[in-house]
RODREN-231839 format. One line per field, with one value per residue (C-alpha): x, y, z; residue number from 1. Coordinates in nm, 3 decimals. Example, Ala and Ser with C-alpha at 12.3 -4.5 7.8 and 13.67 -1.06 7.14 Angstrom:
# residues 2
px: 1.230,1.367 .
py: -0.450,-0.106 .
pz: 0.780,0.714 .
seq: 1,2 .
# end
This chain:
# residues 518
px: 0.000,0.139,0.147,0.104,0.238,0.178,0.485,0.433,0.643,0.502,0.480,0.423,0.686,0.742,0.967,0.913,1.249,1.183,1.041,0.914,1.235,1.455,1.243,1.270,1.649,1.644,1.433,1.656,1.965,1.806,1.706,2.069,2.202,2.272,2.250,2.012,2.295,2.371,2.613,2.496,2.699,2.479,2.546,2.412,2.082,2.005,1.972,2.254,2.228,1.942,2.131,2.223,1.860,1.736,1.982,1.845,1.485,1.575,1.748,1.434,1.217,1.456,1.585,1.698,1.903,2.241,2.151,2.426,2.463,2.489,2.143,2.004,2.162,2.045,1.686,1.701,1.824,1.558,1.277,1.423,1.400,1.034,0.926,0.663,0.497,0.199,0.249,0.601,0.923,1.116,1.450,1.582,1.865,1.915,2.203,2.394,2.768,3.012,3.387,3.649,3.577,3.200,2.867,2.704,2.385,2.437,2.117,1.986,1.675,1.398,1.368,1.008,1.075,1.395,1.193,0.919,1.174,1.309,0.971,0.990,0.616,0.609,0.504,0.527,0.301,0.402,0.116,0.179,0.019,-0.167,-0.351,-0.147,-0.053,0.235,0.357,0.729,0.867,1.152,1.145,1.428,1.618,1.762,1.913,2.026,2.196,2.380,2.484,2.617,2.819,2.975,3.047,3.215,3.418,3.558,3.647,3.811,4.016,4.140,4.231,4.425,4.635,4.721,4.812,4.968,5.206,4.930,5.007,4.770,4.738,4.595,4.317,4.227,3.977,3.776,3.782,3.645,3.398,3.245,3.242,3.062,2.813,2.736,2.646,2.429,2.234,2.198,2.038,1.797,1.693,1.636,1.424,1.208,1.157,1.053,0.800,0.677,0.630,0.418,0.191,0.164,0.068,-0.190,-0.023,-0.146,-0.007,-0.127,-0.038,0.165,0.374,0.448,0.547,0.775,0.960,1.014,1.185,1.410,1.526,1.698,1.998,2.356,2.386,2.449,2.379,2.036,1.959,2.051,1.817,1.536,1.589,1.583,1.249,1.074,1.298,1.058,0.779,0.864,1.025,1.282,1.427,1.627,1.869,1.977,2.070,2.318,2.667,2.579,2.611,2.956,3.066,2.936,3.009,3.337,3.136,2.913,3.141,3.083,2.732,2.720,2.880,3.160,3.453,3.612,3.498,3.651,3.960,3.795,3.456,3.216,3.424,3.743,3.877,4.050,3.807,4.071,4.256,3.933,3.822,4.170,4.209,4.575,4.572,4.323,4.421,4.293,4.346,4.125,3.870,3.842,3.773,3.515,3.346,3.306,3.158,2.907,2.792,2.730,2.516,2.322,2.278,2.135,1.906,1.776,1.720,1.527,1.317,1.226,1.105,0.909,0.733,0.636,0.520,0.301,0.155,-0.023,-0.239,-0.181,-0.069,-0.189,-0.073,0.255,0.262,0.395,0.278,0.587,0.500,0.143,0.270,0.506,0.225,0.000,0.264,0.280,-0.095,-0.266,-0.528,-0.854,-1.054,-0.823,-0.888,-1.126,-0.870,-0.625,-0.340,-0.463,-0.475,-0.114,0.001,-0.181,-0.008,0.331,0.262,0.147,0.464,0.697,0.546,0.445,0.079,-0.241,-0.546,-0.718,-0.428,-0.381,-0.752,-0.709,-0.416,-0.613,-0.902,-0.660,-0.514,-0.857,-0.941,-0.600,-0.578,-0.214,-0.204,-0.540,-0.395,-0.144,-0.431,-0.609,-0.872,-0.801,-0.987,-1.028,-1.006,-1.190,-1.365,-1.095,-1.187,-0.944,-1.030,-0.936,-0.598,-0.544,-0.619,-0.377,-0.107,-0.163,-0.114,0.205,0.336,0.265,0.465,0.737,0.799,0.771,1.036,1.267,1.226,1.302,1.648,1.735,1.520,1.523,1.166,1.098,0.911,0.661,0.588,0.213,0.149,0.320,0.113,-0.212,-0.129,-0.058,-0.387,-0.576,-0.418,-0.493,-0.852,-0.912,-0.783,-0.991,-1.304,-1.238,-1.163,-1.363,-1.252,-1.285,-1.026,-0.796,-0.820,-0.752,-0.448,-0.316,-0.373,-0.166,0.101,0.124,0.146,0.411,0.616,0.644,0.678,0.300,0.155,-0.174,-0.315,-0.312,-0.490,-0.841,-0.717,-0.494,-0.782,-1.014,-0.759,-0.730,-1.107,-1.155,-0.882,-1.083,-0.773,-0.826,-0.843,-0.580,-0.346,-0.376,-0.316,-0.019,0.128,0.070,0.139,0.511,0.646,0.817,0.484,0.329,0.602,0.522,0.153,0.242,0.451,0.152,-0.078,0.164,0.191,-0.189,-0.239,-0.419,-0.315,-0.576,-0.497,-0.126,-0.157,-0.388,-0.155,0.152,-0.031,-0.152,0.199,0.340,0.078,0.181,0.547,0.642,0.975,0.965 .
py: 0.000,0.340,0.606,0.953,1.261,1.622,1.843,2.220,2.535,2.755,3.135,3.376,3.340,3.605,3.358,2.984,2.810,2.446,2.244,1.886,1.768,1.948,1.821,1.472,1.498,1.620,1.323,1.074,1.227,1.174,0.818,0.741,0.898,0.711,1.028,1.320,1.563,1.613,1.825,1.844,2.023,2.274,2.120,1.786,1.938,2.210,2.147,2.275,2.652,2.685,2.904,3.145,3.153,3.211,3.495,3.670,3.628,3.774,4.068,4.134,4.126,4.339,4.602,4.839,4.574,4.428,4.060,3.800,3.424,3.373,3.531,3.262,2.987,3.154,3.172,2.803,2.713,2.934,2.759,2.416,2.519,2.616,2.275,2.105,1.762,1.704,2.057,1.969,2.122,1.884,2.037,2.166,2.343,2.458,2.680,2.756,2.780,2.895,2.832,2.923,2.608,2.556,2.607,2.338,2.303,2.217,2.045,1.873,1.666,1.658,1.315,1.262,1.355,1.149,0.837,0.910,0.921,0.582,0.414,0.224,0.270,0.646,0.891,1.269,1.527,1.893,2.125,2.474,2.802,2.830,2.505,2.288,1.943,1.754,1.406,1.400,1.140,0.932,0.665,0.806,0.974,0.658,0.564,0.923,0.928,0.602,0.741,1.051,0.838,0.635,0.952,1.121,0.804,0.821,1.188,1.132,0.830,1.009,1.314,1.093,0.968,1.324,1.456,1.149,0.865,0.606,0.338,0.364,-0.016,-0.037,0.213,0.153,-0.125,0.064,0.377,0.201,-0.007,0.305,0.489,0.197,0.170,0.545,0.500,0.195,0.376,0.691,0.484,0.329,0.677,0.784,0.474,0.526,0.894,0.806,0.562,0.842,1.058,0.781,0.793,1.172,1.145,0.879,0.616,0.281,-0.072,-0.418,-0.516,-0.811,-0.577,-0.345,-0.635,-0.781,-0.458,-0.393,-0.733,-0.632,-0.330,-0.564,-0.611,-0.486,-0.494,-0.134,-0.207,-0.351,-0.059,0.190,0.012,0.025,0.399,0.450,0.268,0.567,0.860,0.977,1.032,1.404,1.554,1.744,1.439,1.266,1.562,1.487,1.130,1.245,1.092,0.911,0.565,0.648,0.738,0.423,0.153,0.065,-0.089,-0.308,-0.614,-0.612,-0.763,-0.873,-0.563,-0.765,-0.724,-0.457,-0.620,-0.967,-1.073,-1.385,-1.435,-1.725,-1.950,-1.869,-1.661,-1.328,-1.051,-0.822,-1.087,-1.236,-0.891,-0.795,-0.501,-0.446,-0.091,0.171,0.537,0.704,1.046,0.956,0.781,1.092,1.316,1.082,1.003,1.371,1.436,1.148,1.229,1.589,1.451,1.234,1.525,1.742,1.461,1.378,1.746,1.794,1.482,1.619,1.943,1.739,1.545,1.877,2.017,1.720,1.719,2.042,1.850,2.082,1.847,1.636,1.296,1.430,1.795,1.916,2.229,2.405,2.297,2.424,2.757,2.794,2.711,2.975,3.238,3.131,3.165,3.480,3.651,3.456,3.689,3.585,3.215,3.204,3.354,3.192,3.310,3.085,2.784,2.848,2.877,2.554,2.368,2.499,2.391,2.043,2.000,2.138,1.930,1.632,1.656,1.522,1.746,1.598,1.657,2.012,2.073,1.938,2.178,2.474,2.397,2.381,2.718,2.882,2.756,2.831,3.171,3.233,3.085,3.235,3.583,3.513,3.487,3.797,3.605,3.717,3.520,3.765,3.640,3.826,4.162,4.416,4.763,5.016,5.258,4.996,4.946,5.322,5.333,5.048,5.227,5.537,5.330,5.174,5.523,5.646,5.366,5.378,5.748,5.686,5.415,5.649,5.920,5.670,5.621,5.971,6.004,5.769,5.711,5.552,5.223,5.346,5.683,5.709,5.974,5.755,5.450,5.648,5.794,5.446,5.312,5.605,5.556,5.185,5.226,5.491,5.257,4.964,5.176,5.205,4.843,4.520,4.208,4.019,4.249,4.215,3.836,3.847,4.072,3.841,3.548,3.714,3.792,3.425,3.316,3.578,3.505,3.128,2.856,2.825,2.837,2.963,2.608,2.660,2.997,2.883,2.655,2.930,3.179,2.925,2.865,3.242,3.287,2.984,3.112,3.434,3.648,3.977,4.272,4.462,4.161,4.142,4.510,4.521,4.231,4.401,4.770,4.768,4.825,4.486,4.313,4.517,4.395,4.036,4.103,4.226,3.911,3.702,3.885,3.812,3.444,3.421,3.602,3.896,4.151,4.414,4.416,4.430,4.727,4.912,4.847,4.962,5.276,5.359,5.325,5.539,5.804,5.801,5.826,5.506,5.382,5.012 .
pz: 0.000,-0.104,0.171,0.018,0.195,0.096,0.104,0.115,0.105,0.379,0.374,0.085,-0.189,-0.457,-0.639,-0.607,-0.636,-0.552,-0.841,-0.793,-0.962,-0.708,-0.418,-0.568,-0.574,-0.214,-0.099,-0.281,-0.118,0.223,0.131,0.043,0.364,0.687,0.896,0.926,0.852,0.482,0.284,-0.077,-0.348,-0.528,-0.870,-0.744,-0.629,-0.884,-1.260,-1.480,-1.530,-1.277,-1.027,-1.306,-1.426,-1.071,-1.023,-1.334,-1.214,-0.875,-1.043,-1.245,-0.932,-0.727,-0.968,-0.692,-0.509,-0.600,-0.643,-0.688,-0.724,-0.346,-0.307,-0.538,-0.326,-0.002,-0.131,-0.226,0.124,0.282,0.091,0.172,0.538,0.487,0.354,0.568,0.576,0.806,0.951,1.066,0.937,0.710,0.806,1.137,0.953,0.593,0.492,0.170,0.224,-0.044,-0.037,-0.293,-0.488,-0.478,-0.304,-0.092,0.110,0.475,0.588,0.898,0.839,1.094,1.260,1.143,0.779,0.779,0.873,0.615,0.331,0.436,0.376,0.046,-0.014,0.054,-0.216,-0.194,-0.359,-0.393,-0.295,-0.433,-0.327,-0.659,-0.585,-0.823,-0.693,-0.857,-0.767,-0.693,-0.935,-0.793,-1.066,-1.276,-0.994,-0.839,-1.175,-1.233,-0.893,-0.962,-1.302,-1.131,-0.887,-1.173,-1.369,-1.072,-1.007,-1.360,-1.316,-0.976,-1.090,-1.403,-1.197,-0.956,-1.248,-1.341,-0.996,-0.832,-0.906,-0.954,-1.212,-1.509,-1.542,-1.190,-1.259,-1.621,-1.546,-1.279,-1.498,-1.806,-1.600,-1.443,-1.777,-1.940,-1.652,-1.675,-2.042,-1.969,-1.696,-1.908,-2.184,-1.933,-1.814,-2.175,-2.246,-1.936,-2.018,-2.374,-2.227,-2.002,-2.313,-2.464,-2.160,-2.178,-2.546,-2.454,-2.672,-2.540,-2.572,-2.476,-2.120,-2.251,-2.469,-2.175,-1.949,-2.217,-2.292,-1.920,-1.903,-2.194,-1.994,-1.747,-1.973,-1.965,-2.344,-2.452,-2.819,-2.732,-2.501,-2.771,-3.015,-2.756,-2.717,-3.094,-3.123,-2.964,-3.057,-3.331,-3.078,-3.111,-3.422,-3.210,-3.033,-3.314,-3.333,-2.974,-3.077,-3.343,-3.303,-2.978,-3.133,-3.275,-2.921,-2.750,-3.010,-2.838,-2.552,-2.771,-2.734,-2.355,-2.371,-2.005,-1.857,-1.698,-1.940,-1.720,-1.398,-1.439,-1.630,-1.778,-1.944,-1.876,-2.102,-1.906,-2.196,-2.126,-2.229,-2.376,-2.576,-2.714,-2.835,-2.962,-2.726,-2.645,-2.509,-2.386,-2.402,-2.085,-2.241,-2.541,-2.317,-2.097,-2.399,-2.553,-2.221,-2.138,-2.482,-2.471,-2.117,-2.222,-2.507,-2.262,-2.018,-2.297,-2.417,-2.068,-1.985,-2.310,-2.254,-1.910,-2.068,-2.325,-2.049,-1.886,-2.221,-2.314,-1.962,-2.061,-2.309,-2.606,-2.885,-3.176,-3.302,-3.445,-3.336,-3.002,-2.825,-2.961,-3.317,-3.281,-3.144,-3.443,-3.685,-3.524,-3.605,-3.971,-4.022,-4.153,-3.938,-3.905,-4.131,-4.419,-4.376,-4.672,-4.910,-5.151,-4.927,-4.643,-4.874,-4.980,-4.619,-4.528,-4.811,-4.697,-4.336,-4.443,-4.644,-4.372,-4.089,-4.308,-4.206,-4.355,-4.390,-4.083,-3.846,-3.973,-3.911,-3.557,-3.505,-3.641,-3.405,-3.113,-3.212,-3.225,-2.874,-2.718,-2.544,-2.637,-2.987,-3.091,-3.029,-3.309,-3.560,-3.430,-3.230,-2.876,-2.610,-2.325,-1.968,-1.697,-1.713,-1.630,-1.755,-1.900,-1.618,-1.360,-1.528,-1.527,-1.154,-1.098,-1.301,-1.086,-0.770,-0.907,-0.989,-0.636,-0.473,-0.737,-0.672,-0.300,-0.316,-0.509,-0.247,0.032,-0.115,0.001,0.314,0.612,0.738,1.075,1.059,1.319,1.154,1.226,0.959,0.699,0.797,0.787,0.447,0.307,0.442,0.292,-0.052,-0.055,0.064,-0.200,-0.468,-0.343,-0.378,-0.753,-0.838,-0.809,-0.624,-0.956,-1.113,-0.814,-0.837,-1.212,-1.169,-0.897,-1.133,-1.408,-1.147,-1.047,-1.411,-1.489,-1.178,-1.227,-1.489,-1.511,-1.862,-2.004,-1.975,-1.596,-1.610,-1.514,-1.233,-1.093,-1.095,-0.929,-0.654,-0.591,-0.577,-0.352,-0.119,-0.060,-0.015,0.163,-0.078,0.119,0.107,-0.273,-0.335,-0.098,-0.296,-0.634,-0.563,-0.648,-0.999,-1.007,-0.938,-1.220,-1.457,-1.359,-1.433,-1.782,-1.840,-1.725,-1.966,-2.253,-2.158,-2.163,-2.495,-2.332,-2.594,-2.504,-2.131,-2.203,-2.442,-2.204,-1.910,-2.104,-2.223,-1.870,-1.727,-2.009,-1.938,-1.570,-1.682,-1.499,-1.635,-1.721 .
seq: 1,2,3,4,5,6,7,8,9,10,11,12,13,14,15,16,17,18,19,20,21,22,23,24,25,26,27,28,29,30,31,32,33,34,35,36,37,38,39,40,41,42,43,44,45,46,47,48,49,50,51,52,53,54,55,56,57,58,59,60,61,62,63,64,65,66,67,68,69,70,71,72,73,74,75,76,77,78,79,80,81,82,83,84,85,86,87,88,89,90,91,92,93,94,95,96,97,98,99,100,101,102,103,104,105,106,107,108,109,110,111,112,113,114,115,116,117,118,119,120,121,122,123,124,125,126,127,128,129,130,131,132,133,134,135,136,137,138,139,140,141,142,143,144,145,146,147,148,149,150,151,152,153,154,155,156,157,158,159,160,161,162,163,164,165,166,167,168,169,170,171,172,173,174,175,176,177,178,179,180,181,182,183,184,185,186,187,188,189,190,191,192,193,194,195,196,197,198,199,200,201,202,203,204,205,206,207,208,209,210,211,212,213,214,215,216,217,218,219,220,221,222,223,224,225,226,227,228,229,230,231,232,233,234,235,236,237,238,239,240,241,242,243,244,245,246,247,248,249,250,251,252,253,254,255,256,257,258,259,260,261,262,263,264,265,266,267,268,269,270,271,272,273,274,275,276,277,278,279,280,281,282,283,284,285,286,287,288,289,290,291,292,293,294,295,296,297,298,299,300,301,302,303,304,305,306,307,308,309,310,311,312,313,314,315,316,317,318,319,320,321,322,323,324,325,326,327,328,329,330,331,332,333,334,335,336,337,338,339,340,341,342,343,344,345,346,347,348,349,350,351,352,353,354,355,356,357,358,359,360,361,362,363,364,365,366,367,368,369,370,371,372,373,374,375,376,377,378,379,380,381,382,383,384,385,386,387,388,389,390,391,392,393,394,395,396,397,398,399,400,401,402,403,404,405,406,407,408,409,410,411,412,413,414,415,416,417,418,419,420,421,422,423,424,425,426,427,428,429,430,431,432,433,434,435,436,437,438,439,440,441,442,443,444,445,446,447,448,449,450,451,452,453,454,455,456,457,458,459,460,461,462,463,464,465,466,467,468,469,470,471,472,473,474,475,476,477,478,479,480,481,482,483,484,485,486,487,488,489,490,491,492,493,494,495,496,497,498,499,500,501,502,503,504,505,506,507,508,509,510,511,512,513,514,515,516,517,518 .
# end
């Protein structure tokens, strides 16, 4: 029986750092640990390039402050410390520490959470403030973690040859064994992720077929694993490009069908592996170069497959077109009023040829575009969300201007936190604004803010709005959250992501009229 636990990030977060993937990595690290105290290098917890991306987002949200990379790590540690399961803190300590060489997270797991992660039948669900619930997938992470260990072993052993007096002959076998095992496990991750893409695309198979192919996965034969991966690589037209040159880089290991050639000197027939396969010498220098190159290829492929799984989870696709394809097609189309012209017919023929589509699938794509809030705006068919009036946006722009100018003046004047006149003036301004705007508009603006300040897409718009309405946030809470210029910028981003062209133009015009610098 699976025991499901809800994991939450408590408190109000302007920027949400911890994705289900990061939380999944965190849980697996704890599962692999014998103690509650962990030291996790940042590059083992955060996806490649994520800290840099987070730093840029924080700079955008805090234009007046000097934000650096350490701030991104500190925010990550802070949100790790705010994780809760069953109303209990998951961590008693969470701190980001940077030395000359690298950054690491110094964590101390709470006793209760530590025991929950050790349960083999436990499953965790992320519960976000916008009401979205996402299951933390640990299926691929265990393999990924083992791959990482093998990869790091190769790097450490090769480095030891360069900086010490170790004899190359003593280390060549463990180096090649771990390199080969990293490739085998990477292929298994790729295969499982391609199967996950099948499920997201609602491609079904007979139970017997699924059982049989799962059995085939329990092999050490790299050539067979590569063939299994290739069977599904055309599930998305973008994937084959990531496979280019991989086979050339891994063919050397094809002879080692059982995965034991670099583990034991003799094979099952008591024949020396190397002599039987006519291998007299292995260049560690060449192996290092080729191993680094192929693992970079696998990293890129696995990262892209992860983004594909997220993309197809949104439900915007056809048999052979991804959400990205449909978005590109929407930009190639003329405006909807021209769809009865000869020009539209020519464009359709070009699209069918470029994407190798039949008439039915193109029709399906066109229908999706017309119904999709973002893509329909590309053909001049905006699907408005909410009932925000232009006057309400002008009032909001006026409020943003007031606090923007106030913030600029604060840079030169020190105001006491308990200045009664200041507090009363703020309350008066906010109450005056609230008298001119409806709660529906406030909820809609907050919804656009949440979309613009996260990785949420337009497909989540209705659910996000429903969560906000159901939460019955206080009007004063909402306006305090949205009154700053940075929040206004996030709202504009949210409007763009949701194809709300009219709102965006009206908001931009109102801010320009108020002379608010964007």
